[in-house]
All heavy atoms as an XYZ file, in Angstrom:
788
protein
N     -43.859    -26.071      1.848
C     -44.376    -25.945      0.502
C     -43.263    -26.294     -0.478
O     -42.110    -25.906     -0.305
C     -44.858    -24.499      0.288
C     -45.236    -24.183     -1.118
C     -45.593    -22.706     -1.316
O     -45.511    -21.906     -0.368
O     -45.943    -22.388     -2.443
N     -43.601    -27.030     -1.529
C     -42.648    -27.377     -2.587
C     -43.028    -26.641     -3.862
O     -44.200    -26.415     -4.128
C     -42.652    -28.882     -2.856
C     -42.079    -29.787     -1.775
C     -42.240    -31.251     -2.173
C     -40.618    -29.470     -1.521
N     -42.020    -26.284     -4.648
C     -42.258    -25.632     -5.939
C     -41.377    -26.282     -6.986
O     -40.291    -26.789     -6.682
C     -41.954    -24.141     -5.840
N     -41.851    -26.248     -8.219
C     -41.042    -26.718     -9.340
C     -39.862    -25.765     -9.497
O     -40.035    -24.546     -9.479
C     -41.863    -26.719    -10.633
C     -42.978    -27.726    -10.664
C     -42.482    -29.147    -10.865
O     -41.390    -29.350    -11.449
O     -43.178    -30.064    -10.425
N     -38.684    -26.318     -9.639
C     -37.494    -25.499     -9.814
C     -37.654    -24.574    -11.021
O     -37.251    -23.413    -10.989
C     -36.261    -26.391     -9.981
C     -34.915    -25.704     -9.834
C     -34.714    -25.229     -8.397
C     -33.799    -26.631    -10.234
N     -38.295    -25.072    -12.063
C     -38.466    -24.287    -13.291
C     -39.390    -23.085    -13.109
O     -39.404    -22.186    -13.950
C     -38.999    -25.185    -14.413
O     -40.256    -25.721    -14.052
N     -40.152    -23.049    -12.004
C     -41.057    -21.919    -11.770
C     -40.364    -20.760    -11.055
O     -40.956    -19.703    -10.866
C     -42.279    -22.367    -10.951
O     -41.902    -22.619     -9.602
N     -39.105    -20.955    -10.661
C     -38.361    -19.936     -9.914
C     -37.341    -19.247    -10.810
O     -36.785    -19.866    -11.709
C     -37.640    -20.586     -8.729
C     -38.517    -21.313     -7.719
C     -37.671    -22.123     -6.757
C     -39.378    -20.320     -6.957
N     -37.107    -17.967    -10.525
C     -36.118    -17.193    -11.282
C     -35.041    -16.683    -10.326
O     -35.355    -16.012     -9.346
C     -36.762    -15.986    -11.964
C     -37.827    -16.352    -12.970
C     -37.208    -16.928    -14.250
N     -38.230    -17.440    -15.131
C     -38.533    -18.724    -15.287
N     -37.909    -19.646    -14.592
N     -39.468    -19.103    -16.119
N     -33.768    -16.970    -10.627
C     -32.699    -16.445     -9.772
C     -32.565    -14.937     -9.945
O     -32.956    -14.391    -10.980
C     -31.452    -17.172    -10.280
C     -31.769    -17.544    -11.685
C     -33.256    -17.766    -11.734
N     -32.015    -14.281     -8.940
C     -31.809    -12.835     -8.992
C     -30.334    -12.480     -9.062
O     -29.984    -11.318     -9.245
C     -32.457    -12.135     -7.792
O     -32.007    -12.771     -6.588
C     -33.976    -12.221     -7.871
N     -29.453    -13.453     -8.887
C     -28.032    -13.236     -9.144
C     -27.379    -14.577     -9.441
O     -27.903    -15.628     -9.105
C     -27.327    -12.507     -7.995
C     -27.205    -13.291     -6.717
N     -26.272    -14.287     -6.533
C     -27.903    -13.218     -5.563
C     -26.409    -14.786     -5.310
N     -27.392    -14.167     -4.713
N     -26.252    -14.496    -10.107
C     -25.512    -15.704    -10.438
C     -24.635    -16.107     -9.263
O     -24.655    -15.480     -8.207
C     -24.685    -15.479    -11.704
C     -25.522    -15.400    -12.954
C     -25.776    -14.189    -13.570
C     -26.074    -16.549    -13.500
C     -26.557    -14.120    -14.716
C     -26.864    -16.494    -14.642
C     -27.092    -15.276    -15.247
O     -27.871    -15.217    -16.378
N     -23.837    -17.140     -9.438
C     -23.006    -17.685     -8.367
C     -21.922    -16.680     -7.975
O     -21.203    -16.165     -8.835
C     -22.387    -19.014     -8.822
C     -23.493    -20.051     -9.022
C     -21.342    -19.497     -7.822
C     -23.048    -21.320     -9.699
N     -21.833    -16.425     -6.674
C     -20.805    -15.527     -6.153
C     -19.859    -16.253     -5.203
O     -18.928    -15.645     -4.696
C     -21.445    -14.331     -5.415
O     -22.272    -14.827     -4.359
C     -22.284    -13.489     -6.366
N     -20.095    -17.536     -4.957
C     -19.221    -18.329     -4.085
C     -18.054    -18.904     -4.881
O     -18.107    -19.006     -6.101
C     -20.001    -19.464     -3.432
C     -21.039    -18.993     -2.459
C     -21.710    -20.166     -1.802
N     -22.710    -19.723     -0.836
C     -23.424    -20.532     -0.100
N     -23.267    -21.851     -0.202
N     -24.310    -20.064      0.743
N     -17.038    -19.336     -4.152
C     -15.867    -19.937     -4.794
C     -16.208    -21.335     -5.323
O     -17.231    -21.926     -4.957
C     -14.718    -20.039     -3.794
O     -15.001    -21.058     -2.834
N     -15.316    -21.857     -6.150
C     -15.506    -23.213     -6.689
C     -15.608    -24.228     -5.554
O     -16.474    -25.098     -5.566
C     -14.347    -23.553     -7.616
C     -14.462    -24.933     -8.216
C     -13.320    -25.241     -9.158
N     -13.507    -26.568     -9.739
C     -12.924    -26.981    -10.842
N     -12.119    -26.190    -11.512
N     -13.129    -28.201    -11.292
N     -14.710    -24.128     -4.559
C     -14.720    -25.079     -3.437
C     -16.022    -24.971     -2.649
O     -16.604    -25.993     -2.265
C     -13.520    -24.831     -2.527
N     -16.493    -23.756     -2.411
C     -17.748    -23.580     -1.668
C     -18.926    -24.177     -2.429
O     -19.792    -24.816     -1.839
C     -18.004    -22.091     -1.397
C     -17.085    -21.480     -0.376
C     -17.244    -19.968     -0.308
O     -17.382    -19.285     -1.325
N     -17.226    -19.440      0.905
N     -18.963    -23.986     -3.730
C     -20.066    -24.530     -4.519
C     -19.988    -26.049     -4.607
O     -21.006    -26.727     -4.557
C     -20.105    -23.901     -5.916
C     -20.648    -22.488     -5.924
S     -22.272    -22.273     -5.132
C     -23.334    -23.279     -6.166
N     -18.777    -26.598     -4.727
C     -18.645    -28.052     -4.759
C     -19.113    -28.645     -3.436
O     -19.810    -29.663     -3.410
C     -17.204    -28.477     -5.057
C     -17.051    -29.979     -5.250
C     -17.773    -30.484     -6.484
O     -17.397    -30.163     -7.599
N     -18.828    -31.280     -6.297
N     -18.762    -28.000     -2.327
C     -19.217    -28.455     -1.004
C     -20.734    -28.403     -0.897
O     -21.358    -29.321     -0.349
C     -18.574    -27.629      0.109
C     -17.104    -27.939      0.279
O     -16.626    -28.984     -0.141
N     -16.380    -27.015      0.891
N     -21.349    -27.331     -1.418
C     -22.804    -27.205     -1.377
C     -23.460    -28.304     -2.210
O     -24.409    -28.955     -1.763
C     -23.239    -25.817     -1.863
C     -24.745    -25.569     -1.894
C     -25.360    -25.687     -0.499
C     -25.045    -24.205     -2.502
N     -22.960    -28.529     -3.401
C     -23.505    -29.586     -4.265
C     -23.376    -30.942     -3.578
O     -24.331    -31.734     -3.551
C     -22.803    -29.578     -5.647
C     -23.129    -30.840     -6.435
C     -23.196    -28.336     -6.441
N     -22.218    -31.219     -2.992
C     -22.007    -32.496     -2.304
C     -22.960    -32.652     -1.119
O     -23.510    -33.734     -0.896
C     -20.561    -32.621     -1.821
C     -19.578    -32.750     -2.970
O     -19.949    -33.057     -4.105
N     -18.316    -32.489     -2.690
N     -23.161    -31.567     -0.357
C     -24.050    -31.613      0.801
C     -25.498    -31.867      0.370
O     -26.193    -32.698      0.957
C     -23.958    -30.315      1.602
C     -24.843    -30.346      2.828
O     -24.672    -31.254      3.671
O     -25.740    -29.479      2.938
N     -25.936    -31.175     -0.671
C     -27.315    -31.364     -1.144
C     -27.479    -32.762     -1.738
O     -28.506    -33.405     -1.550
C     -27.705    -30.255     -2.142
C     -27.830    -28.925     -1.383
C     -28.997    -30.595     -2.873
C     -28.070    -27.728     -2.261
N     -26.453    -33.262     -2.419
C     -26.516    -34.624     -2.967
C     -26.707    -35.636     -1.836
O     -27.495    -36.575     -1.944
C     -25.236    -34.942     -3.744
C     -25.245    -36.345     -4.353
C     -23.958    -36.665     -5.091
N     -23.843    -35.878     -6.306
C     -22.862    -35.005     -6.559
N     -21.903    -34.807     -5.683
N     -22.839    -34.355     -7.691
N     -25.997    -35.439     -0.725
C     -26.038    -36.381      0.392
C     -27.254    -36.193      1.289
O     -27.821    -37.163      1.781
C     -24.764    -36.246      1.224
N     -27.669    -34.950      1.498
C     -28.686    -34.662      2.515
C     -29.950    -33.997      2.001
O     -30.878    -33.766      2.772
C     -28.074    -33.760      3.597
C     -26.827    -34.360      4.188
O     -26.844    -35.493      4.665
N     -25.722    -33.632      4.141
N     -29.996    -33.637      0.739
C     -31.146    -32.918      0.203
C     -31.087    -31.443      0.598
O     -30.169    -31.002      1.285
N     -32.068    -30.698      0.147
C     -32.139    -29.275      0.481
C     -32.898    -29.153      1.789
O     -34.079    -29.477      1.864
C     -32.827    -28.472     -0.633
C     -32.006    -28.576     -1.928
C     -33.001    -27.014     -0.227
C     -32.611    -27.880     -3.111
N     -32.206    -28.698      2.820
C     -32.791    -28.624      4.158
C     -33.493    -27.290      4.413
O     -34.471    -27.232      5.136
C     -31.704    -28.810      5.213
C     -31.025    -30.148      5.171
C     -29.936    -30.208      6.209
C     -28.985    -31.342      5.935
N     -27.771    -31.249      6.703
N     -32.963    -26.229      3.824
C     -33.495    -24.889      4.079
C     -34.268    -24.404      2.855
O     -33.793    -24.511      1.723
C     -32.330    -23.938      4.381
C     -32.761    -22.575      4.828
C     -31.576    -21.664      5.121
O     -30.454    -22.168      5.317
O     -31.785    -20.447      5.129
N     -35.454    -23.860      3.082
C     -36.287    -23.370      1.990
C     -35.624    -22.227      1.237
O     -34.855    -21.451      1.808
C     -37.623    -22.861      2.536
O     -38.358    -23.911      3.099
N     -35.940    -22.127     -0.043
C     -35.557    -20.981     -0.843
C     -36.646    -19.932     -0.636
O     -37.839    -20.256     -0.725
C     -35.471    -21.342     -2.325
C     -34.251    -22.129     -2.796
C     -34.260    -23.552     -2.304
C     -34.168    -22.083     -4.304
N     -36.263    -18.701     -0.368
C     -37.236    -17.633     -0.184
C     -37.453    -16.933     -1.530
O     -36.499    -16.716     -2.273
C     -36.753    -16.600      0.851
C     -36.705    -17.125      2.267
C     -35.482    -17.988      2.532
O     -34.428    -17.770      1.958
N     -35.627    -18.994      3.371
N     -38.718    -16.597     -1.805
C     -39.020    -15.910     -3.056
C     -40.069    -14.834     -2.822
O     -40.828    -14.882     -1.866
C     -39.498    -16.890     -4.134
C     -40.891    -17.422     -3.908
C     -42.003    -16.775     -4.444
C     -41.121    -18.564     -3.148
C     -43.291    -17.256     -4.234
C     -42.394    -19.057     -2.927
C     -43.476    -18.392     -3.481
O     -44.755    -18.866     -3.258
N     -40.067    -13.848     -3.722
C     -41.139    -12.864     -3.775
C     -41.800    -13.029     -5.134
O     -41.146    -13.400     -6.112
C     -40.648    -11.405     -3.578
C     -40.064    -11.221     -2.196
C     -39.668    -10.994     -4.638
N     -43.085    -12.770     -5.186
C     -43.801    -12.901     -6.443
C     -44.126    -11.510     -6.966
O     -44.630    -10.663     -6.235
C     -45.083    -13.720     -6.244
C     -45.690    -14.173     -7.531
C     -46.671    -15.317     -7.373
O     -46.772    -15.882     -6.274
O     -47.332    -15.635     -8.367
N     -43.787    -11.298     -8.235
C     -44.053    -10.021     -8.878
C     -44.524    -10.289    -10.300
O     -43.836    -10.989    -11.053
C     -42.787     -9.160     -8.891
O     -43.008     -7.947     -9.580
N     -45.683     -9.796    -10.656
C     -46.271     -9.992    -11.989
C     -46.305    -11.468    -12.371
O     -46.027    -11.836    -13.511
C     -45.498     -9.201    -13.042
O     -45.510     -7.831    -12.731
N     -46.623    -12.323    -11.396
C     -46.762    -13.748    -11.650
C     -45.463    -14.527    -11.698
O     -45.469    -15.728    -11.924
N     -44.322    -13.867    -11.511
C     -43.025    -14.533    -11.529
C     -42.486    -14.639    -10.110
O     -42.580    -13.701     -9.337
C     -42.026    -13.753    -12.418
O     -42.564    -13.656    -13.745
C     -40.677    -14.456    -12.475
N     -41.934    -15.806     -9.786
C     -41.356    -16.039     -8.458
C     -39.850    -15.798     -8.528
O     -39.126    -16.560     -9.160
C     -41.641    -17.466     -7.998
C     -43.116    -17.758     -7.818
C     -43.348    -19.213     -7.480
C     -44.829    -19.497     -7.312
N     -45.091    -20.910     -7.083
N     -39.406    -14.717     -7.882
C     -37.999    -14.344     -7.875
C     -37.338    -14.798     -6.576
O     -37.836    -14.487     -5.494
C     -37.842    -12.828     -8.006
C     -38.286    -12.284     -9.337
C     -39.575    -11.786     -9.508
C     -37.414    -12.263    -10.428
C     -39.984    -11.275    -10.733
C     -37.819    -11.756    -11.657
C     -39.107    -11.259    -11.804
O     -39.504    -10.762    -13.005
N     -36.220    -15.484     -6.686
C     -35.503    -15.972     -5.505
C     -34.785    -14.812     -4.827
O     -34.002    -14.107     -5.452
C     -34.477    -17.055     -5.893
C     -35.177    -18.233     -6.575
C     -33.699    -17.521     -4.663
C     -34.225    -19.196     -7.257
N     -35.055    -14.617     -3.551
C     -34.369    -13.579     -2.767
C     -33.548    -14.202     -1.641
O     -32.855    -13.492     -0.925
C     -35.353    -12.518     -2.222
C     -35.963    -11.710     -3.362
C     -36.441    -13.156     -1.371
N     -33.616    -15.484     -1.503
C     -32.815    -16.221     -0.530
C     -32.662    -17.645     -1.010
O     -33.649    -18.369     -1.121
N     -31.425    -18.027     -1.369
C     -31.205    -19.397     -1.808
C     -30.807    -19.535     -3.261
O     -30.952    -20.610     -3.843
N     -30.282    -18.476     -3.870
C     -29.847    -18.569     -5.263
C     -28.818    -19.679     -5.470
O     -28.884    -20.414     -6.454
C     -29.274    -17.227     -5.740
C     -30.346    -16.212     -6.052
O     -30.959    -16.256     -7.108
N     -30.592    -15.296     -5.123
N     -27.885    -19.839     -4.539
C     -26.864    -20.874     -4.690
C     -27.469    -22.271     -4.569
O     -27.082    -23.189     -5.296
C     -25.728    -20.662     -3.676
C     -24.942    -19.430     -3.960
N     -25.202    -18.232     -3.320
C     -23.941    -19.183     -4.830
C     -24.365    -17.314     -3.790
N     -23.594    -17.863     -4.708
N     -28.444    -22.427     -3.676
C     -29.135    -23.718     -3.565
C     -29.912    -24.012     -4.846
O     -30.001    -25.158     -5.293
C     -30.060    -23.733     -2.354
C     -29.289    -23.927     -1.046
C     -30.165    -23.722      0.153
N     -30.279    -22.270      0.298
C     -31.212    -21.649      0.979
N     -32.136    -22.326      1.601
N     -31.229    -20.346      1.062
N     -30.479    -22.975     -5.458
C     -31.186    -23.121     -6.732
C     -30.250    -23.699     -7.792
O     -30.579    -24.677     -8.461
C     -31.729    -21.755     -7.173
C     -32.194    -21.707     -8.605
C     -33.493    -22.072     -8.952
C     -31.336    -21.293     -9.625
C     -33.929    -22.016    -10.270
C     -31.754    -21.241    -10.943
C     -33.039    -21.605    -11.256
O     -33.471    -21.567    -12.554
N     -29.069    -23.092     -7.949
C     -28.130    -23.561     -8.967
C     -27.611    -24.960     -8.654
O     -27.434    -25.779     -9.556
C     -26.976    -22.571     -9.144
C     -27.390    -21.312     -9.852
C     -27.368    -20.096     -9.200
C     -27.825    -21.349    -11.167
C     -27.752    -18.933     -9.851
C     -28.218    -20.189    -11.839
C     -28.175    -18.980    -11.172
N     -27.394    -25.260     -7.375
C     -26.952    -26.604     -6.981
C     -28.039    -27.633     -7.300
O     -27.749    -28.716     -7.816
C     -26.586    -26.636     -5.501
N     -29.287    -27.303     -7.002
C     -30.397    -28.211     -7.309
C     -30.501    -28.428     -8.810
O     -30.723    -29.546     -9.278
C     -31.706    -27.650     -6.758
N     -30.320    -27.372     -9.568
C     -30.363    -27.467    -11.023
C     -29.255    -28.407    -11.518
O     -29.492    -29.270    -12.357
C     -30.188    -26.056    -11.604
C     -30.488    -25.913    -13.057
C     -30.364    -24.464    -13.495
O     -29.319    -23.847    -13.289
N     -31.414    -23.933    -14.076
N     -28.063    -28.262    -10.975
C     -26.917    -29.101    -11.350
C     -27.200    -30.571    -11.056
O     -26.816    -31.459    -11.804
C     -25.672    -28.629    -10.596
C     -24.421    -29.416    -10.842
C     -23.886    -29.297    -12.241
C     -22.959    -28.107    -12.382
N     -22.326    -28.062    -13.718
N     -27.914    -30.825     -9.939
C     -28.189    -32.194     -9.515
C     -29.459    -32.775    -10.133
O     -29.807    -33.923     -9.883
C     -28.286    -32.241     -7.986
C     -26.963    -31.988     -7.258
C     -27.218    -31.737     -5.775
C     -26.014    -33.151     -7.462
N     -30.174    -31.988    -10.917
C     -31.391    -32.480    -11.554
C     -32.575    -32.595    -10.613
O     -33.498    -33.371    -10.859
N     -32.564    -31.821     -9.532
C     -33.689    -31.820     -8.581
C     -34.802    -30.957     -9.165
O     -34.568    -29.808     -9.550
C     -33.232    -31.295     -7.203
C     -32.179    -32.238     -6.613
C     -34.423    -31.119     -6.266
C     -31.500    -31.708     -5.364
N     -36.011    -31.489     -9.246
C     -37.114    -30.767     -9.878
C     -37.972    -29.976     -8.903
O     -38.549    -28.963     -9.275
C     -38.003    -31.743    -10.650
C     -37.273    -32.359    -11.819
O     -36.497    -31.700    -12.502
N     -37.491    -33.635    -12.042
N     -38.091    -30.457     -7.662
C     -38.930    -29.767     -6.670
C     -38.083    -29.389     -5.472
O     -37.300    -30.202     -4.977
C     -40.099    -30.645     -6.240
C     -41.103    -30.863     -7.342
C     -42.377    -31.472     -6.828
C     -43.330    -31.599     -8.021
N     -44.696    -31.544     -7.627
N     -38.262    -28.153     -5.017
C     -37.484    -27.635     -3.891
C     -38.414    -27.002     -2.865
O     -39.483    -26.499     -3.213
C     -36.437    -26.596     -4.362
C     -35.376    -27.252     -5.238
C     -37.092    -25.435     -5.087
N     -38.004    -27.014     -1.590
C     -38.815    -26.341     -0.576
C     -38.699    -24.825     -0.735
O     -37.608    -24.308     -0.976
C     -38.192    -26.814      0.743
C     -36.788    -27.191      0.401
C     -36.819    -27.659     -1.025
N     -39.832    -24.140     -0.640
C     -39.851    -22.686     -0.808
C     -40.673    -22.029      0.287
O     -41.508    -22.670      0.934
C     -40.420    -22.269     -2.184
C     -39.515    -22.718     -3.315
C     -41.834    -22.780     -2.386
N     -40.425    -20.743      0.450
C     -41.181    -19.924      1.395
C     -41.396    -18.571      0.735
O     -40.438    -17.915      0.302
C     -40.393    -19.754      2.692
C     -41.040    -18.816      3.672
C     -40.131    -18.508      4.853
O     -38.944    -18.810      4.829
N     -40.697    -17.925      5.868
N     -42.644    -18.136      0.647
C     -42.952    -16.826      0.068
C     -42.702    -15.752      1.114
O     -43.104    -15.888      2.269
C     -44.399    -16.770     -0.405
C     -44.735    -15.489     -1.137
C     -46.142    -15.523     -1.700
C     -46.419    -14.262     -2.492
N     -47.758    -14.292     -3.096
N     -42.019    -14.679      0.698
C     -41.752    -13.531      1.561
C     -42.158    -12.271      0.802
O     -42.487    -12.331     -0.385
C     -40.264    -13.464      1.992
C     -39.895    -14.685      2.829
C     -39.343    -13.338      0.795
N     -42.146    -11.152      1.485
C     -42.517     -9.875      0.864
C     -41.317     -8.933      0.844
O     -40.429     -9.022      1.691
C     -43.665     -9.221      1.657
C     -44.937    -10.057      1.726
C     -45.600    -10.284      0.387
O     -45.542     -9.380     -0.480
O     -46.173    -11.376      0.184
N     -41.308     -8.048     -0.130
C     -40.297     -6.993     -0.162
C     -40.646     -5.924      0.853
O     -41.820     -5.669      1.069
C     -40.223     -6.359     -1.559
C     -39.636     -7.221     -2.669
C     -39.719     -6.494     -3.999
C     -38.193     -7.599     -2.386
N     -39.690     -5.281      1.475
C     -38.263     -5.547      1.361
C     -37.881     -6.828      2.101
O     -38.501     -7.196      3.088
C     -37.623     -4.326      2.019
C     -38.637     -3.845      2.995
C     -39.981     -4.179      2.391
N     -36.846     -7.498      1.578
C     -36.345     -8.723      2.184
C     -34.848     -8.771      1.967
O     -34.372     -8.615      0.834
C     -37.005     -9.957      1.564
C     -36.586    -11.239      2.218
C     -37.219    -11.682      3.369
C     -35.522    -11.976      1.726
C     -36.819    -12.846      4.000
C     -35.110    -13.131      2.340
C     -35.765    -13.567      3.481
O     -35.355    -14.715      4.108
N     -34.119     -8.996      3.042
C     -32.648     -8.997      2.994
C     -32.199     -7.711      2.295
O     -32.626     -6.649      2.676
C     -32.141    -10.264      2.341
N     -31.393     -7.790      1.257
C     -30.925     -6.593      0.560
C     -31.825     -6.164     -0.583
O     -31.521     -5.218     -1.295
N     -32.936     -6.854     -0.780
C     -33.861     -6.550     -1.873
C     -34.905     -5.561     -1.377
O     -35.679     -5.873     -0.477
C     -34.546     -7.829     -2.367
C     -33.578     -8.864     -2.889
C     -33.005     -9.800     -2.034
C     -33.251     -8.916     -4.231
C     -32.124    -10.757     -2.506
C     -32.367     -9.873     -4.720
C     -31.803    -10.788     -3.844
O     -30.938    -11.730     -4.309
N     -34.919     -4.378     -1.978
C     -35.835     -3.336     -1.514
C     -37.068     -3.185     -2.395
O     -38.153     -2.927     -1.911
C     -35.084     -2.012     -1.416
C     -34.000     -2.029     -0.354
C     -33.234     -0.721     -0.344
C     -32.134     -0.706      0.684
N     -31.127     -1.732      0.527
N     -36.887     -3.330     -3.716
C     -38.007     -3.149     -4.644
C     -37.840     -4.080     -5.845
O     -36.869     -4.821     -5.933
C     -38.112     -1.681     -5.084
C     -36.816     -1.175     -5.680
O     -36.250     -1.820     -6.564
N     -36.332     -0.039     -5.208
N     -38.771     -4.010     -6.786
C     -38.749     -4.943     -7.916
C     -37.530     -4.757     -8.816
O     -37.116     -5.701     -9.484
C     -40.026     -4.819     -8.763
O     -40.196     -3.458     -9.161
C     -41.239     -5.282     -7.977
N     -36.924     -3.575     -8.837
C     -35.719     -3.371     -9.640
C     -34.558     -4.219     -9.114
O     -33.669     -4.599     -9.867
C     -35.320     -1.895     -9.676
C     -36.346     -1.051    -10.384
C     -37.129     -0.152     -9.674
C     -36.552     -1.166    -11.759
C     -38.087      0.613    -10.317
C     -37.512     -0.403    -12.406
C     -38.275      0.482    -11.681
O     -39.229      1.230    -12.321
N     -34.563     -4.512     -7.819
C     -33.515     -5.341     -7.231
C     -33.642     -6.810     -7.629
O     -32.753     -7.602     -7.341
C     -33.542     -5.233     -5.698
C     -33.142     -3.859     -5.202
O     -32.406     -3.147     -5.920
O     -33.562     -3.499     -4.090
N     -34.738     -7.181     -8.276
C     -34.974     -8.576     -8.646
C     -34.402     -8.932    -10.013
O     -34.422    -10.092    -10.409
C     -36.479     -8.878     -8.634
C     -37.200     -8.607     -7.311
C     -38.702     -8.832     -7.479
C     -36.647     -9.471     -6.202
N     -33.868     -7.955    -10.728
C     -33.323     -8.205    -12.055
C     -32.029     -9.005    -11.939
O     -31.159     -8.686    -11.135
C     -33.035     -6.891    -12.792
C     -34.248     -6.015    -12.952
S     -35.527     -6.878    -13.874
C     -36.932     -5.868    -13.487
N     -31.899    -10.036    -12.761
C     -30.738    -10.920    -12.736
C     -29.487    -10.155    -13.137
O     -29.463     -9.496    -14.170
C     -30.970    -12.100    -13.681
C     -29.911    -13.182    -13.714
C     -29.790    -13.847    -12.347
C     -30.280    -14.222    -14.759
N     -28.453    -10.253    -12.311
C     -27.202     -9.544    -12.573
C     -26.026    -10.505    -12.528
O     -26.091    -11.558    -11.905
C     -26.978     -8.448    -11.534
C     -27.987     -7.329    -11.616
C     -27.698     -6.215    -10.618
O     -26.761     -6.347     -9.821
O     -28.424     -5.223    -10.640
N     -24.940    -10.110    -13.162
C     -23.724    -10.899    -13.143
C     -23.713    -11.951    -14.233
O     -24.476    -11.882    -15.188
N     -22.820    -12.921    -14.088
C     -22.741    -14.036    -15.033
C     -22.234    -15.264    -14.296
O     -21.657    -15.161    -13.217
C     -21.839    -13.699    -16.211
C     -20.399    -13.426    -15.830
C     -19.556    -13.113    -17.051
C     -18.108    -12.964    -16.620
N     -17.188    -13.090    -17.702
N     -22.463    -16.414    -14.878
C     -22.019    -17.648    -14.257
C     -20.496    -17.697    -14.269
O     -19.872    -17.300    -15.247
C     -22.578    -18.859    -15.003
C     -24.069    -19.034    -14.837
S     -24.583    -19.315    -13.146
C     -24.445    -21.071    -13.049
N     -19.885    -18.176    -13.191
C     -18.423    -18.266    -13.152
C     -17.913    -19.347    -14.098
O     -18.615    -20.309    -14.401
C     -18.137    -18.620    -11.693
C     -19.376    -19.311    -11.225
C     -20.507    -18.666    -11.968
N     -16.694    -19.178    -14.549
C     -16.108    -20.116    -15.496
C     -15.963    -21.531    -14.966
O     -15.958    -22.484    -15.737
N     -15.883    -21.682    -13.650
C     -15.697    -23.028    -13.093
C     -16.981    -23.842    -13.055
O     -16.935    -25.051    -12.904
C     -15.097    -22.958    -11.675
C     -16.001    -22.342    -10.636
C     -17.126    -22.993    -10.156
C     -15.709    -21.083    -10.120
C     -17.941    -22.424     -9.203
C     -16.526    -20.499     -9.160
C     -17.655    -21.180     -8.699
N     -18.133    -23.212    -13.175
C     -19.407    -23.909    -12.949
C     -19.588    -25.185    -13.774
O     -20.025    -26.210    -13.251
C     -20.578    -22.948    -13.143
C     -21.885    -23.551    -12.742
C     -22.991    -23.665    -13.523
C     -22.251    -24.115    -11.468
N     -24.013    -24.278    -12.820
C     -23.576    -24.566    -11.560
C     -21.576    -24.311    -10.266
C     -24.234    -25.180    -10.502
C     -22.244    -24.920     -9.228
C     -23.554    -25.344     -9.341
N     -19.238    -25.207    -15.052
C     -19.402    -26.449    -15.826
C     -18.576    -27.619    -15.286
O     -18.874    -28.766    -15.578
C     -18.933    -26.068    -17.227
C     -19.080    -24.592    -17.307
C     -18.792    -24.105    -15.908
N     -17.549    -27.339    -14.496
C     -16.652    -28.393    -14.019
C     -17.038    -28.944    -12.646
O     -16.419    -29.881    -12.161
C     -15.210    -27.868    -13.995
C     -14.787    -27.378    -15.356
C     -14.750    -26.024    -15.632
C     -14.470    -28.273    -16.363
C     -14.390    -25.567    -16.879
C     -14.107    -27.824    -17.616
C     -14.068    -26.460    -17.876
N     -18.065    -28.366    -12.030
C     -18.544    -28.897    -10.741
C     -19.237    -30.219    -11.014
O     -20.060    -30.330    -11.920
C     -19.515    -27.895    -10.051
C     -18.804    -26.589     -9.733
C     -20.155    -28.510     -8.825
C     -17.794    -26.658     -8.616
N     -18.902    -31.222    -10.224
C     -19.490    -32.565    -10.421
C     -20.517    -32.859     -9.345
O     -20.357    -32.544     -8.219
C     -18.392    -33.629    -10.352
C     -17.301    -33.404    -11.373
C     -17.641    -34.103    -12.652
C     -16.507    -34.016    -13.631
N     -16.760    -33.387    -14.848
């Protein structure tokens, strides 16, 4: 299943290092997104619970449609809808990733 990137909401900002994110962006640029982003739907909003970094990399690369898979809570470390609230902030290096 494919979804518009704009229809998804991240649940956390980038937590990887600059080098890790540059490697991810380069890999997606060369090979596309191979693994689906997992999301849960709550009140009509699709919250990403697996693949936040791929989401930001796709956004950086201008990719509009991404593979997705719907899952249910609890999933990974997400137990309830309060865990879906966006936390943190974008790292200072993000604008410099090419």
